[in-house]
C-alpha positions as CSV (number, residue, x, y, z in Angstrom):
1,M,2.0,29.0,10.8
2,R,5.3,30.4,9.0
3,I,5.7,29.7,5.8
4,L,8.8,30.2,3.5
5,F,7.5,31.1,-0.1
6,P,10.0,30.8,-2.7
7,T,9.6,32.1,-6.4
8,A,10.7,33.3,-9.5
9,E,7.9,35.9,-9.9
10,L,6.2,38.1,-7.5
11,A,3.5,40.8,-9.0
12,P,4.1,43.5,-8.7
13,L,8.1,43.6,-7.9
14,A,8.9,41.0,-11.0
15,R,6.4,40.1,-13.1
16,V,6.0,37.9,-16.5
17,G,2.8,35.8,-16.0
18,G,0.3,34.5,-14.5
19,L,2.6,33.1,-11.9
20,A,3.4,36.9,-11.1
21,E,-0.1,37.5,-10.0
22,A,-1.4,33.7,-8.2
23,T,1.7,34.4,-6.3
24,A,1.0,38.1,-5.1
25,G,-2.6,37.2,-4.4
26,L,-1.9,33.8,-2.1
27,L,0.8,35.2,-0.1
28,K,-1.6,38.8,0.5
29,M,-4.8,36.4,1.5
30,L,-2.7,34.3,3.3
31,R,-1.4,36.4,5.2
32,M,-4.9,38.0,6.2
33,Q,-5.8,34.5,6.8
34,G,-3.0,35.2,9.7
35,A,-0.1,33.2,8.1
36,E,3.1,33.9,8.6
37,V,4.6,34.1,5.1
38,T,7.8,35.0,3.9
39,P,8.2,35.5,0.2
40,V,11.9,35.1,-1.7
41,L,12.8,35.9,-4.5
42,P,16.1,36.3,-6.7
43,D,17.4,39.9,-6.8
44,Y,16.8,40.8,-10.3
45,G,18.6,44.0,-9.2
46,N,15.4,46.3,-10.0
47,I,14.1,45.8,-6.1
48,E,14.5,48.6,-3.7
49,L,14.3,47.8,0.5
50,T,13.5,49.4,3.5
51,D,14.5,48.3,6.8
52,E,17.3,46.2,5.2
53,E,19.2,43.6,6.9
54,S,21.0,40.9,5.1
55,F,23.0,37.4,6.2
56,D,25.1,35.1,3.9
57,L,23.4,32.0,3.6
58,D,25.9,28.6,3.6
59,V,25.7,27.3,0.1
60,P,27.6,25.0,-2.2
61,S,31.3,26.8,-3.1
62,W,30.5,26.9,-6.9
63,C,27.3,29.0,-6.2
64,G,29.6,31.9,-5.6
65,P,28.8,33.9,-2.3
66,V,25.1,34.4,-1.9
67,R,23.5,36.5,0.4
68,A,19.9,37.2,1.7
69,R,19.4,40.3,1.8
70,C,15.5,41.0,4.1
71,G,13.4,43.9,4.3
72,R,10.6,45.7,3.0
73,A,8.9,46.2,-0.3
74,G,6.2,48.6,-1.0
75,D,2.9,47.3,-0.6
76,T,4.2,43.7,-0.7
77,G,5.6,44.1,2.7
78,E,8.4,42.1,4.3
79,V,10.6,39.9,1.3
80,I,14.0,38.5,1.3
81,L,15.8,38.9,-2.2
82,I,18.5,36.4,-3.2
83,D,21.6,38.2,-4.0
84,A,24.1,35.9,-6.0
85,A,26.0,36.2,-9.4
86,G,24.2,36.2,-12.5
87,L,20.5,36.6,-10.5
88,A,20.4,40.3,-11.8
89,R,19.1,40.6,-15.0
90,P,16.8,42.8,-16.6
91,H,14.3,40.0,-17.5
92,P,13.7,37.4,-15.5
93,Y,14.6,34.5,-18.3
94,V,14.9,35.6,-21.7
95,D,17.5,38.3,-23.1
96,P,15.2,41.2,-24.4
97,N,17.3,41.8,-27.1
98,T,16.6,38.4,-28.3
99,G,13.7,36.9,-27.2
100,D,15.5,34.0,-25.9
101,G,16.0,32.4,-22.8
102,W,19.5,33.5,-20.6
103,P,22.1,30.5,-21.5
104,D,22.8,30.2,-17.8
105,N,19.5,29.8,-16.4
106,D,20.3,26.6,-15.2
107,A,22.9,27.9,-12.9
108,R,20.9,30.9,-12.4
109,F,17.6,28.9,-11.0
110,F,20.0,26.1,-9.2
111,T,22.0,28.6,-7.4
112,F,18.6,29.9,-6.4
113,S,17.3,26.6,-4.7
114,A,20.1,26.0,-3.1
115,A,19.9,29.3,-1.3
116,I,16.4,28.4,-0.7
117,A,17.5,24.7,0.7
118,A,20.0,27.1,3.0
119,L,17.5,30.1,4.0
120,A,14.9,26.7,5.8
121,G,18.1,25.2,7.5
122,V,18.5,29.3,8.8
123,L,14.7,30.1,9.4
124,K,13.0,26.7,10.2
125,P,9.5,27.4,8.8
126,D,6.7,25.0,9.6
127,V,6.1,24.2,5.8
128,L,8.5,25.2,2.5
129,H,6.2,26.2,0.0
130,L,7.9,25.7,-3.7
131,N,6.3,27.5,-6.9
132,D,7.5,25.7,-10.2
133,W,10.7,24.4,-11.5
134,H,12.7,27.9,-10.7
135,T,12.6,26.5,-6.6
136,A,12.0,22.6,-7.4
137,A,15.7,21.6,-7.4
138,S,15.9,23.2,-3.6
139,I,14.7,19.8,-1.8
140,G,18.1,17.7,-3.4
141,F,19.8,20.4,-1.1
142,M,18.4,19.5,2.2
143,A,19.3,16.7,4.2
144,D,16.2,16.7,6.2
145,P,13.7,19.1,4.6
146,P,10.9,20.6,6.3
147,P,7.1,19.9,5.5
148,T,6.9,20.9,1.5
149,V,4.6,21.6,-1.0
150,L,5.2,22.2,-4.6
151,T,2.6,23.9,-6.3
152,I,2.8,23.2,-10.4
153,H,1.1,26.4,-11.7
154,T,2.0,25.0,-15.4
155,L,3.9,21.5,-16.3
156,G,4.8,23.1,-19.7
157,Y,8.2,24.2,-18.3
158,Q,10.3,21.8,-16.5
159,G,13.9,23.3,-16.2
160,V,15.2,20.4,-17.7
161,C,19.1,20.9,-18.3
162,D,22.3,19.3,-18.7
163,A,22.5,15.8,-16.7
164,N,25.8,17.2,-15.5
165,W,23.9,19.6,-12.6
166,L,23.4,15.7,-11.0
167,Q,26.6,15.8,-9.9
168,R,25.8,18.8,-7.6
169,I,22.7,18.2,-6.1
170,P,23.9,16.6,-3.0
171,F,21.1,14.5,-1.7
172,D,19.1,11.9,-4.1
173,P,20.8,13.4,-7.5
174,W,19.0,10.3,-8.8
175,R,15.3,12.1,-8.1
176,F,15.9,14.7,-10.7
177,S,17.6,12.4,-13.0
178,W,15.0,12.6,-16.5
179,Y,16.3,9.8,-19.0
180,D,19.6,11.6,-20.4
181,V,19.0,14.9,-18.8
182,A,18.5,16.5,-15.1
183,N,15.0,17.7,-14.7
184,P,14.1,19.9,-11.1
185,L,10.8,19.3,-11.5
186,V,10.7,15.5,-11.9
187,G,12.7,15.3,-8.6
188,A,10.2,18.0,-6.8
189,I,7.5,15.6,-7.4
190,R,9.0,12.5,-6.7
191,S,9.9,14.2,-3.2
192,V,7.5,16.9,-2.1
193,D,4.5,16.0,0.7
194,K,2.0,17.5,-1.2
195,I,1.8,18.6,-4.7
196,I,-0.7,21.1,-5.6
197,A,-2.3,21.8,-9.3
198,V,-3.6,25.6,-9.6
199,S,-7.3,23.8,-10.8
200,P,-9.2,20.6,-9.9
201,N,-9.6,19.9,-13.5
202,Y,-5.5,20.8,-14.4
203,A,-4.9,18.0,-11.5
204,R,-6.8,15.2,-13.6
205,E,-5.5,16.9,-16.9
206,M,-1.8,16.2,-15.4
207,L,-2.4,12.3,-15.4
208,T,-3.4,12.1,-19.1
209,Q,-0.9,11.3,-21.7
210,E,-2.4,14.3,-23.8
211,Q,-1.4,16.7,-21.0
212,G,0.6,15.4,-19.2
213,M,3.4,16.7,-20.3
214,G,5.4,12.9,-20.0
215,M,4.9,13.8,-16.3
216,H,1.8,11.6,-16.1
217,L,3.3,8.6,-14.6
218,E,5.0,10.6,-12.1
219,L,2.2,11.9,-10.7
220,E,0.3,8.9,-11.0
221,R,2.3,7.3,-9.0
222,R,2.0,9.8,-6.4
223,G,-1.3,9.3,-5.9
224,D,-3.5,11.6,-2.9
225,A,-0.5,14.0,-2.7
226,L,-1.4,15.6,-5.9
227,V,-4.5,18.0,-5.0
228,G,-6.3,20.7,-7.2
229,I,-6.8,24.2,-5.7
230,R,-8.6,26.8,-8.2
231,N,-6.5,29.9,-8.2
232,G,-8.2,33.4,-7.2
233,I,-7.9,36.8,-8.4
234,D,-7.2,40.1,-6.1
235,T,-10.1,41.9,-6.1
236,S,-9.4,44.5,-4.6
237,I,-7.3,45.4,-7.8
238,W,-9.7,43.8,-10.3
239,N,-12.8,45.6,-9.6
240,P,-14.8,47.7,-11.4
241,E,-16.6,49.2,-8.8
242,T,-13.4,50.6,-7.3
243,D,-10.6,50.6,-10.7
244,P,-9.5,53.7,-10.9
245,H,-8.8,53.0,-15.1
246,V,-12.5,52.2,-15.5
247,A,-14.3,55.3,-17.2
248,H,-17.5,54.8,-14.9
249,P,-17.8,52.9,-12.0
250,Y,-20.3,50.4,-11.9
251,T,-21.4,46.9,-10.4
252,A,-23.6,44.4,-11.2
253,A,-26.8,46.2,-10.8
254,D,-25.7,48.7,-13.5
255,V,-23.3,46.5,-15.4
256,E,-24.8,47.4,-18.8
257,E,-24.5,51.0,-18.6
258,G,-21.5,50.5,-16.9
259,S,-19.4,48.4,-19.9
260,K,-21.7,50.7,-22.6
261,I,-19.4,54.1,-21.6
262,A,-16.4,51.7,-20.9
263,K,-17.0,50.5,-24.6
264,A,-17.4,53.7,-26.1
265,A,-13.9,55.0,-24.1
266,L,-12.2,51.7,-25.3
267,L,-13.5,52.6,-28.9
268,E,-12.4,56.0,-28.9
269,E,-8.5,54.7,-28.0
270,A,-8.9,52.2,-30.8
271,G,-10.1,54.9,-33.0
272,W,-13.0,53.3,-34.2
273,D,-16.5,54.8,-34.6
274,D,-19.1,52.4,-33.1
275,D,-20.7,51.0,-35.7
276,G,-22.7,48.1,-33.7
277,S,-19.9,45.3,-33.8
278,L,-18.8,43.5,-30.7
279,I,-15.3,43.9,-29.6
280,L,-13.3,40.5,-28.7
281,G,-10.7,42.0,-26.1
282,V,-7.7,39.6,-25.7
283,V,-5.2,40.1,-22.7
284,S,-2.4,37.4,-23.1
285,R,1.4,36.4,-23.2
286,L,1.9,36.2,-27.0
287,V,3.2,32.4,-26.0
288,D,2.2,29.1,-28.2
289,Q,0.4,27.7,-25.2
290,K,-2.0,31.0,-25.4
291,G,-3.4,30.1,-28.7
292,I,-2.8,33.5,-30.2
293,D,-2.1,32.0,-33.6
294,L,-5.7,31.0,-33.4
295,V,-6.9,34.6,-32.6
296,A,-5.2,36.1,-35.8
297,G,-6.9,33.0,-37.4
298,L,-10.3,34.6,-36.4
299,V,-9.6,38.3,-38.3
300,P,-11.0,36.6,-41.7
301,Y,-14.1,35.8,-39.7
302,L,-14.8,39.3,-37.8
303,E,-17.1,40.7,-40.7
304,T,-19.8,38.3,-40.9
305,I,-20.1,38.3,-37.2
306,P,-19.8,41.4,-37.0
307,A,-16.4,42.0,-34.6
308,K,-13.5,43.8,-33.8
309,L,-10.4,42.7,-32.5
310,L,-8.5,44.3,-29.7
311,L,-5.8,42.8,-28.2
312,L,-2.7,43.5,-25.3
313,G,0.1,41.5,-24.7
314,S,4.0,40.7,-24.9
315,G,6.0,37.8,-25.6
316,L,7.5,35.7,-28.9
317,Q,8.4,38.0,-31.5
318,H,6.9,36.1,-34.0
319,I,3.6,35.6,-32.5
320,A,3.6,39.6,-32.2
321,D,4.7,40.0,-35.6
322,E,1.3,38.0,-37.0
323,I,-0.7,40.0,-34.9
324,R,0.7,43.4,-35.8
325,A,1.1,42.2,-39.7
326,A,-3.5,41.5,-38.9
327,A,-3.8,44.9,-37.5
328,D,-1.4,46.4,-40.1
329,E,-3.7,44.9,-42.7
330,R,-6.5,45.5,-41.7
331,P,-6.9,48.5,-39.6
332,D,-10.3,48.6,-39.1
333,L,-10.8,44.9,-37.6
334,V,-8.0,44.7,-35.8
335,W,-6.2,47.0,-33.0
336,A,-3.4,45.5,-31.0
337,V,-0.8,46.6,-28.5
338,T,1.9,43.5,-28.7
339,D,5.8,45.7,-27.7
340,R,4.2,45.4,-23.3
341,F,2.2,44.7,-21.0
342,D,0.0,47.9,-20.1
343,E,-1.8,47.5,-17.0
344,P,-4.8,50.2,-17.0
345,L,-5.2,49.1,-20.9
346,A,-6.0,45.8,-19.3
347,H,-8.6,46.8,-17.3
348,R,-10.1,49.0,-20.0
349,I,-10.2,46.1,-22.0
350,F,-11.8,43.9,-19.6
351,A,-13.8,46.4,-18.9
352,G,-15.1,47.8,-22.2
353,A,-15.3,44.1,-23.9
354,D,-18.0,42.5,-25.2
355,L,-16.8,39.2,-25.5
356,F,-13.6,38.3,-23.7
357,L,-11.1,35.0,-25.8
358,M,-9.0,32.9,-24.1
359,P,-7.9,29.9,-26.8
360,S,-5.3,28.3,-25.1
361,R,-4.3,25.5,-25.9
362,F,-3.8,24.1,-22.3
363,E,-4.8,26.5,-19.2
364,P,-3.4,25.4,-15.8
365,C,-6.1,27.6,-14.4
366,G,-6.2,30.9,-15.7
367,L,-7.0,34.5,-14.5
368,A,-7.8,36.4,-17.2
369,Q,-11.8,34.7,-17.9
370,M,-11.5,35.4,-13.9
371,Q,-10.7,38.9,-14.7
372,A,-13.3,39.4,-17.3
373,M,-16.3,37.6,-15.5
374,A,-15.7,40.1,-12.4
375,Y,-16.0,42.9,-15.2
376,G,-19.5,41.7,-17.0
377,T,-17.6,40.3,-19.8
378,V,-18.0,36.7,-21.2
379,P,-15.2,34.8,-21.9
380,V,-15.2,32.3,-24.6
381,A,-12.5,29.9,-24.4
382,T,-11.0,26.2,-25.1
383,R,-12.4,23.5,-22.8
384,V,-9.6,23.0,-21.0
385,G,-7.4,23.3,-17.3
386,G,-8.9,26.1,-15.4
387,L,-11.2,27.4,-17.9
388,V,-13.9,24.2,-17.7
389,D,-13.7,25.2,-13.7
390,T,-14.3,28.3,-13.9
391,I,-16.8,28.8,-17.2
392,I,-20.1,27.0,-17.7
393,D,-20.9,27.6,-21.4
394,T,-24.8,28.9,-21.8
395,D,-25.8,26.8,-24.5
396,E,-25.2,23.7,-22.1
397,N,-26.5,25.2,-19.4
398,R,-28.8,28.3,-19.9
399,D,-29.5,28.8,-16.4
400,D,-26.8,28.8,-14.9
401,G,-24.2,29.8,-18.1
402,T,-21.0,31.9,-17.6
403,G,-19.7,32.0,-21.3
404,F,-19.2,29.8,-23.9
405,L,-16.5,26.8,-23.9
406,T,-15.6,25.7,-27.7
407,I,-16.0,22.0,-28.8
408,T,-12.9,21.6,-30.2
409,T,-9.4,23.3,-29.5
410,D,-8.7,24.5,-32.7
411,L,-10.1,27.0,-34.9
412,P,-12.7,25.5,-36.1
413,G,-13.7,25.2,-32.6
414,L,-13.2,28.8,-32.0
415,V,-15.0,30.1,-34.8
416,D,-18.2,28.0,-33.5
417,A,-18.0,29.3,-30.1
418,V,-17.8,32.5,-30.6
419,H,-20.2,32.8,-33.8
420,R,-22.8,31.5,-30.7
421,A,-21.6,34.0,-27.9
422,A,-22.3,36.9,-30.3
423,R,-25.9,35.2,-31.0
424,S,-26.6,34.7,-27.2
425,Y,-24.7,38.1,-26.4
426,R,-27.4,40.3,-29.0
427,L,-30.6,38.6,-26.5
428,A,-30.6,41.1,-24.0
429,A,-31.6,39.5,-21.0
430,R,-29.9,36.3,-22.0
431,R,-26.7,39.0,-22.0
432,K,-27.7,40.5,-19.0
433,A,-28.0,37.0,-16.6
434,M,-24.5,36.1,-18.2
435,R,-23.2,39.2,-17.2
436,K,-24.8,39.3,-13.5
437,R,-24.2,35.7,-12.8
438,G,-20.3,36.1,-14.0
439,M,-20.0,39.0,-11.8
440,S,-22.0,37.3,-8.5
441,I,-19.2,34.7,-8.1
442,D,-16.9,35.1,-5.4
443,W,-13.1,34.6,-7.8
444,S,-11.3,36.1,-4.8
445,W,-8.4,33.9,-3.5
446,D,-10.7,34.1,0.0
447,E,-11.7,30.0,-0.1
448,P,-8.6,28.9,-1.9
449,A,-6.1,30.2,0.9
450,R,-8.2,28.5,3.1
451,A,-7.7,25.6,1.3
452,H,-3.8,25.8,1.4
453,L,-4.2,26.5,5.1
454,E,-5.9,23.1,5.2
455,L,-3.3,22.0,3.7
456,Y,-0.4,23.4,5.7
457,H,-1.7,22.5,8.8
458,E,-2.1,18.2,7.7
459,L,1.5,18.8,6.9
460,A,3.0,20.5,10.3
461,D,0.5,19.3,13.3
């Protein structure tokens, strides 16, 4: 089974958020299960290849010269980079100096999509697996595409751009027409053979007006072409038993002792004494979707819990400024790193926090709540998307509970859930049970990858 797997992000080569982790984890497990998967990335200019070969691609003239660079990239293995004018940038999507999207993102990712189509014509894969809007337009550049799958990692970004781009799509451009604009994502939704949502609950939410981001009727028309397959995490990386970033390795059997040591190290790093407060951890992109403003709104309630907030994230400047202001005003309660993503620190937060907060307004799947539970840290999250598929509210199901879900997706809902979590967490028997249940679940990519392979075979056989 030969899979061509284009994506705008693939950890560790190009990483902004969960897309990079999800594509890397799925790629690794598909290969382990015997599939021949070739990832395709834009050549952002900072990826070195060994054993490199290259060839030109036959693309529309407006793309300019486009070359496929094929080789090996560290532990990722074989990869193809698309070298074209405008793709090389210090950040895949935004200007780091302004925080705004690159003004030519439409041209950059339409060129990438045209290159994917040309590459598929050369390599003739059994299945083409597209990821998000950055690759979605490629289906419009193929007269006779192979069986094609589209994974929607989030409906929140659709690549909407000027309607003039419709004139550059050679095949069925009407599929990409969305009111008075061009919309790569809707074109793929209308065209591909199968659409994968990254969790079963998100597949259901996509069909609602509230969470469908304008796509609910389009997806409803596709019927059973839409399926939900939960993401996984790379348990060779996110594993407290073997994690080099954790102060003392531990398993579910000694999670109480291991997390106690990790918490002490985390408190020391933040410059705090251990006064018995719970540590609320957050590892997140700083974007509106993630509800970080709700985290900031929680600060006045921390002393009553009592708890301290420890946050790691990068993203929108106004959100980072809000968190930094809270940390500057109450350094005894808030410690934050908002200017970068520090992966070793993320590991230490997952291991050392008592509770992990995910107050997302929408969350197609989410990886952090699974990473937290793999480390025995109890998640507190909103009742949306894949958070519903992965967290069982302990107050609703005492015997199987692994965390806490909010009743409403707002600040009162978050405050209530944190207070409920704090009360349960301080009961030793209940805390140990929640931790061990979360750690006992197989969060790996093993079963999700098998589900993908079954779908591929269904299309290709």
